[in-house]
C-alpha positions as CSV (number, residue, x, y, z in Angstrom):
1,M,-19.0,45.0,16.4
2,A,-15.8,44.1,18.3
3,E,-18.0,43.0,21.2
4,A,-20.1,40.8,18.9
5,S,-16.9,39.3,17.4
6,K,-15.5,38.7,20.9
7,G,-18.8,37.1,22.0
8,C,-18.8,35.0,18.9
9,G,-15.2,33.9,19.5
10,G,-16.0,33.1,23.1
11,G,-18.9,31.0,21.9
12,R,-16.7,29.1,19.5
13,D,-14.2,28.5,22.3
14,K,-16.9,27.1,24.6
15,V,-18.2,24.8,21.9
16,A,-14.7,23.6,21.1
17,S,-14.0,23.1,24.8
18,R,-17.2,21.1,25.3
19,R,-16.4,19.0,22.2
20,S,-12.9,18.4,23.4
21,T,-14.1,17.3,26.8
22,R,-16.7,14.9,25.4
23,F,-14.1,13.5,23.0
24,A,-11.6,13.0,25.8
25,G,-14.2,11.2,27.9
26,A,-15.0,9.0,24.9
27,E,-11.3,8.2,24.4
28,L,-10.9,7.3,28.1
29,A,-13.8,4.9,27.9
30,A,-12.7,3.5,24.6
31,G,-9.3,2.9,26.0
32,V,-10.7,0.9,28.9
33,A,-12.8,-1.2,26.5
34,S,-10.0,-1.8,24.1
35,G,-7.5,-2.7,26.9
36,V,-9.8,-5.2,28.6
37,A,-10.8,-6.8,25.3
38,S,-7.2,-7.1,24.1
39,R,-6.1,-8.7,27.4
40,L,-8.7,-11.4,27.3
41,V,-7.7,-12.5,23.9
42,V,-3.9,-12.7,24.3
43,A,-3.4,-13.8,28.0
44,P,-2.1,-17.4,27.2
45,L,0.2,-16.1,24.5
46,D,1.6,-13.5,26.9
47,V,2.4,-16.3,29.4
48,L,4.2,-18.3,26.7
49,K,6.2,-15.3,25.6
50,L,7.3,-14.5,29.2
51,R,8.3,-18.1,30.0
52,L,10.4,-18.3,26.9
53,Q,12.0,-14.9,27.5
54,V,13.2,-15.5,31.0
55,Q,13.9,-19.2,30.9
56,T,17.4,-20.4,31.9
57,R,19.1,-23.7,31.2
58,V,18.3,-26.7,33.4
59,A,21.1,-27.0,35.9
60,S,21.0,-30.8,36.0
61,E,21.7,-31.0,32.2
62,A,25.4,-31.2,31.4
63,R,24.9,-29.4,28.1
64,G,22.6,-26.9,29.6
65,K,19.3,-27.5,27.8
66,H,16.5,-25.0,28.0
67,V,13.4,-25.8,30.0
68,Y,11.2,-25.2,27.0
69,S,12.6,-26.2,23.6
70,S,9.7,-24.5,21.6
71,M,6.4,-22.8,22.0
72,R,4.6,-26.1,21.5
73,H,6.7,-27.7,24.2
74,A,6.0,-24.9,26.5
75,V,2.3,-25.3,26.1
76,V,2.5,-29.1,26.8
77,Q,4.7,-28.7,29.8
78,I,2.7,-25.8,31.4
79,V,-0.6,-27.7,31.0
80,K,1.0,-30.9,32.2
81,T,2.5,-29.4,35.4
82,E,0.1,-26.6,36.1
83,G,-3.1,-27.4,34.3
84,L,-4.9,-25.1,31.8
85,V,-5.0,-22.3,34.5
86,G,-1.2,-22.1,34.1
87,L,-1.7,-20.4,30.7
88,W,-3.5,-17.6,32.6
89,R,-1.0,-17.0,35.3
90,G,-0.8,-13.3,36.2
91,N,-4.2,-12.6,34.6
92,V,-5.6,-10.6,37.5
93,A,-2.6,-8.2,37.6
94,G,-2.5,-8.2,33.8
95,N,-6.2,-7.2,33.5
96,L,-5.8,-4.4,36.1
97,M,-2.7,-3.2,34.3
98,Y,-4.4,-3.1,30.9
99,M,-7.5,-1.4,32.3
100,G,-5.3,1.4,33.5
101,Y,-2.6,1.5,30.8
102,A,-4.7,1.7,27.7
103,P,-7.1,4.5,28.8
104,I,-4.3,6.5,30.3
105,N,-2.2,6.1,27.2
106,F,-5.1,7.2,24.9
107,F,-6.3,9.9,27.2
108,V,-2.9,11.6,27.6
109,Y,-2.3,11.2,23.8
110,H,-5.6,13.0,23.2
111,Q,-4.8,15.8,25.6
112,I,-1.4,16.4,23.9
113,R,-3.2,16.5,20.5
114,V,-5.7,19.1,21.8
115,A,-2.9,21.2,23.3
116,A,-0.9,21.1,20.0
117,S,-3.9,22.1,17.9
118,D,-6.1,25.2,17.6
119,N,-8.9,25.6,20.1
120,D,-11.5,25.1,17.4
121,A,-9.8,22.2,15.7
122,D,-11.4,18.8,15.6
123,P,-9.6,16.8,18.3
124,S,-10.1,13.6,16.3
125,Q,-7.7,14.9,13.6
126,P,-4.2,13.4,13.8
127,L,-1.1,15.4,14.3
128,P,1.9,15.7,12.0
129,W,4.0,12.6,12.3
130,M,6.8,14.2,14.4
131,S,4.3,15.6,16.8
132,S,2.5,12.3,16.9
133,L,5.8,10.5,17.7
134,A,6.5,12.9,20.6
135,A,2.9,12.6,21.8
136,G,3.1,8.8,21.7
137,A,6.3,8.7,23.6
138,L,5.1,11.0,26.3
139,S,1.7,9.3,26.7
140,A,3.4,5.9,26.9
141,S,5.8,7.2,29.6
142,V,2.9,8.5,31.7
143,A,0.9,5.2,31.3
144,T,3.9,3.1,32.1
145,L,4.8,5.0,35.3
146,A,1.2,4.8,36.5
147,T,0.8,1.0,36.0
148,Y,4.3,-0.3,36.3
149,P,3.9,-2.2,39.7
150,L,1.0,-4.2,38.1
151,D,3.2,-5.0,35.1
152,L,5.9,-6.2,37.4
153,M,3.5,-8.4,39.4
154,R,2.0,-9.8,36.2
155,T,5.5,-10.9,35.0
156,L,6.3,-12.5,38.4
157,F,3.1,-14.4,38.5
158,A,3.3,-15.6,34.9
159,T,6.9,-16.9,35.3
160,Q,7.1,-18.3,38.8
161,G,5.7,-21.8,38.0
162,E,5.0,-24.3,40.8
163,P,5.3,-24.3,43.7
164,K,4.3,-20.7,43.8
165,V,6.5,-18.1,45.4
166,Y,3.7,-15.5,45.4
167,H,0.0,-16.5,45.9
168,T,-1.9,-13.3,45.8
169,L,-1.3,-9.8,44.5
170,L,-1.5,-8.3,48.0
171,E,1.1,-10.8,49.3
172,S,3.5,-10.2,46.4
173,T,3.3,-6.4,46.9
174,R,3.9,-6.7,50.6
175,I,6.9,-9.0,50.2
176,R,8.4,-6.7,47.5
177,I,8.0,-3.7,49.7
178,S,9.4,-5.4,52.8
179,T,12.4,-6.7,50.9
180,D,13.3,-3.8,48.6
181,G,11.2,-0.9,49.8
182,L,8.8,1.0,47.5
183,L,11.5,1.0,44.8
184,G,11.2,-2.8,44.7
185,L,7.9,-2.2,42.9
186,Y,9.7,-0.4,40.1
187,R,12.6,-2.8,39.5
188,G,13.4,-2.7,35.8
189,L,11.6,0.6,35.2
190,G,14.5,2.2,33.3
191,I,14.8,-0.4,30.6
192,T,11.0,-0.7,30.5
193,L,10.7,3.0,29.5
194,V,13.6,2.6,27.0
195,Q,11.6,-0.2,25.4
196,T,8.0,0.9,25.9
197,V,8.3,4.5,24.7
198,P,9.7,3.8,21.2
199,Y,7.3,0.8,20.9
200,V,4.2,2.8,21.6
201,A,5.5,5.8,19.7
202,I,6.2,3.8,16.6
203,Q,2.9,1.9,16.8
204,L,0.8,5.0,17.3
205,T,2.7,7.1,14.7
206,L,2.4,4.4,12.0
207,Y,-1.3,3.9,12.7
208,E,-2.1,7.6,12.8
209,E,0.0,8.3,9.6
210,V,-1.8,5.6,7.6
211,K,-5.1,6.6,9.0
212,A,-4.5,10.3,8.1
213,R,-3.3,9.6,4.6
214,A,-5.9,7.0,3.6
215,F,-8.9,8.4,5.4
216,A,-8.3,12.1,5.6
217,H,-11.9,12.9,4.6
218,D,-13.3,11.5,7.9
219,N,-11.3,9.5,10.4
220,F,-14.4,8.1,12.1
221,R,-15.4,6.3,8.9
222,M,-12.4,4.1,8.9
223,P,-13.6,0.6,8.0
224,M,-13.2,-2.1,10.6
225,W,-11.0,-4.2,8.3
226,A,-8.7,-1.2,7.7
227,S,-8.4,-0.5,11.4
228,A,-7.6,-4.2,12.0
229,A,-5.0,-4.4,9.1
230,V,-3.3,-1.1,10.0
231,G,-3.3,-1.9,13.8
232,A,-1.8,-5.4,13.2
233,S,0.9,-4.1,10.9
234,S,1.9,-1.2,13.1
235,G,2.0,-3.4,16.2
236,A,4.1,-6.2,14.6
237,L,6.6,-3.7,13.1
238,A,7.0,-1.9,16.4
239,K,7.3,-5.1,18.5
240,F,10.0,-6.5,16.2
241,A,12.0,-3.2,16.3
242,V,12.2,-3.2,20.1
243,Y,12.0,-6.9,21.0
244,P,15.6,-7.4,22.3
245,L,14.9,-4.5,24.8
246,D,11.7,-6.2,25.8
247,L,13.6,-9.5,26.6
248,V,16.1,-7.6,28.7
249,R,13.2,-5.8,30.4
250,R,11.6,-9.0,31.5
251,R,14.8,-10.5,32.8
252,M,15.5,-7.5,34.8
253,Q,12.0,-7.7,36.3
254,V,12.3,-11.3,37.5
255,Q,16.0,-11.4,38.3
256,G,16.8,-13.5,41.4
257,L,13.3,-15.2,41.4
258,E,13.5,-18.5,43.3
259,R,12.0,-21.3,41.2
260,S,12.1,-25.1,41.5
261,A,14.8,-27.0,39.6
262,E,12.1,-28.2,37.2
263,Y,11.9,-24.6,35.9
264,G,15.7,-24.1,35.8
265,G,16.2,-23.0,39.4
266,R,16.9,-19.5,40.6
267,L,16.9,-16.9,37.9
268,P,20.2,-15.0,37.4
269,S,20.7,-11.5,38.9
270,Y,22.2,-8.6,37.0
271,T,23.9,-5.4,38.0
272,S,22.4,-3.5,35.1
273,S,20.4,-3.8,31.9
274,W,23.6,-3.5,30.0
275,Q,25.1,-6.4,31.9
276,C,22.0,-8.5,31.2
277,L,22.2,-7.7,27.5
278,R,25.9,-8.8,27.4
279,A,25.3,-11.9,29.4
280,T,22.5,-13.0,27.1
281,L,24.6,-12.4,24.0
282,H,27.5,-14.3,25.6
283,L,25.4,-17.3,26.4
284,S,23.0,-17.5,23.5
285,G,24.3,-15.1,20.8
286,V,22.0,-12.7,18.9
287,R,19.4,-15.4,18.6
288,G,19.1,-15.4,22.3
289,L,17.7,-11.8,22.2
290,Y,14.8,-13.1,20.2
291,Q,13.7,-15.9,22.5
292,G,9.9,-16.0,22.6
293,L,9.5,-13.9,19.4
294,L,6.9,-16.3,17.9
295,P,4.4,-16.1,20.7
296,A,5.2,-12.4,21.0
297,M,4.2,-11.8,17.4
298,L,1.2,-14.1,17.7
299,K,0.2,-12.0,20.7
300,V,0.8,-8.5,19.4
301,I,-1.0,-9.0,16.1
302,P,-4.4,-10.0,17.6
303,A,-3.8,-7.6,20.5
304,S,-3.3,-4.7,18.2
305,I,-6.3,-5.6,16.1
306,V,-8.5,-5.9,19.1
307,T,-7.1,-2.7,20.7
308,F,-7.5,-0.5,17.7
309,V,-10.8,-1.9,16.4
310,A,-12.3,-1.7,19.8
311,Y,-11.0,1.8,20.2
312,E,-12.3,3.0,16.8
313,E,-15.7,1.3,17.2
314,S,-16.0,2.7,20.8
315,I,-15.3,6.2,19.6
316,K,-17.9,5.8,16.8
317,L,-20.5,4.6,19.3
318,F,-19.8,7.4,21.8
319,R,-19.9,10.0,19.1
320,R,-23.3,8.7,17.9
321,L,-24.6,8.7,21.5
322,D,-23.3,12.2,21.9
323,R,-25.2,13.4,18.8
324,A,-28.4,11.7,19.9
């Protein structure tokens, strides 16, 4: 009897293990699909946000006017000086980053969920909110560390303007390494983790909590409109909560970048993230910490919708195929 029970238990473990492996593979593929789809939708808004975040005041202006006075002005100036392609600067590095970041984030999050649950538990079921918060923070950290050089290059390409300082991804990587060593590819990593971890943790936790409470009967039957609404809300709230840190993060990434006078000249350098924060407050006040907030919100809402809808629909598709 004991042997039968043991055999039965072993069988359940094997079934659970196979189910967990299949689900992890589905989450990895779903993460790739959601990341690429999201990036294609929001690339121009990302460029606008980055330009407004890092812009300095034009040196030739006595009163120190900003290069871009508004999002609309930024669009007009970028298209005028760089053409429509200017709105997609850094898109190659951005796509590569998203193709890595989203699946790694979802995959690690899933593995933590499985490890925190019973062997025979359904890995699709969400964790308690505290566990979900910790899982989100850890998965975001791993994904950030894995893709950070691409994030740095994306920011440099999107903000350099014309004439270009960097022409290709390979060239920019080589110059960074020759100038600052391998650590040059991780400039601004500290503040990036400080910003990214709470952002992703808040976003995932809010999404999972609403999903668990409203669709506890079966998470895979979450309607597309609900996934879109919850994803957009969680993304917007998380972005607003950490936005000043995101602005400091971007300024730390591109500090010292040589640009033409038309773009405000050489970007300032900072000794630390704290010094960057203080300098921004001194020059522009609290309002300065929210430069680029409008395109950031216009970006994060559709990006979150596309990410979570693509993720949920991909999971549904892979589960149907798995059952076929």
